[in-house]
N, C-alpha and C positions, 0 to 999 in steps of 0.2 A: 474453564477454558484457559489454556496456557498462553503466554505471550506469543510463542511461535504459532500456535493455532490461530490466535486473533490476527496476527500479522498476515498469515497465509490467506485467511478468509478476506481480510481487507484488500489484499492484492488482487484476489480473484474478483471481488465485487467491483473494484475500480476498473479492472479490465473489461468486465461486462458492461459497465456504465459507458465507457468510452467506445465500446463496440456497438451497442444497441440503442442507447437513448438518442433519438433523432437529432436534436440541436447540438448536443455534445459531440456526437459522432461526426456531424458535418464540420464543426469547428476543428475537431481533432484531425480529421482527414486532410485538412488544408496545411497542416504543420509538416515541417521536414522530419525525417526519421529521428534525427538527433534531438530536436525539440520535443517530439513525442516521448522519447525515453526520459528526457529531463522532466517533463510534466508528470509522468508516472512516478518517477523517483521522488519528486518534490511532494506529490500527494501522499505517498507512502511515508515520507519523512514526517509530514504533518501528523499522520495517524500515529506514528511511533512516538513523536514528541508529545502528542496529546495523551497517549496512554501513560507515558511516564509522568507527565504533569498531573493527570487525574489520580494516578496512584500515589504520588507524593502528597497530593492534597487530601488524601483519604476518601475520595469519592468512589473509586474502584480499587480493586486489589489484583492488578495484572502483573505488576513487577514490584520488587522492593525498591525503596527510595534510597539506594546506596550505590557504591561502585559496582558491586556484583549485579545489581538490577540493571544498571546502565550497560554493562558488558552483555548481559543477556538480551537486552533490547537491541543492541547492534546485531546480534545473531538473528533475532526475530526480524529485523529490518532486512537483512540479507535473504532470509527465507521468503519474506514478502515480495522482494524484487524478483526472485526466481519464480514464485507462484504467479505473480502478475504477468511476467513476460511469457511464461508457458501458456497461461490461459488466454492471453491476447493472441498468440500465434494459433492456438487451437480454435478459438471462437471468432476470429476475424471474419467479417462479412465482406464479400467482394461487391464492389459498387457496380 
């Protein structure tokens, strides 16, 4: 799995969690639209940083632990944001 694929999958999974897990959904629905977007972006950043850290630690091999790997991870983070927001709009449940 490439870093872009991993990031896109993470973005979709996070979106589905915030849309369908009852406790998480109720909490997320109370937030303003700006806070919702920041929460999603922060979660995706944690996933991206985790993937970079685990790769640099030799635990997984998603990205190289160098400048090129970091630049690729930024691209993957952007892909994740796009996948996350698209999935959230498509799967959003009306209360």
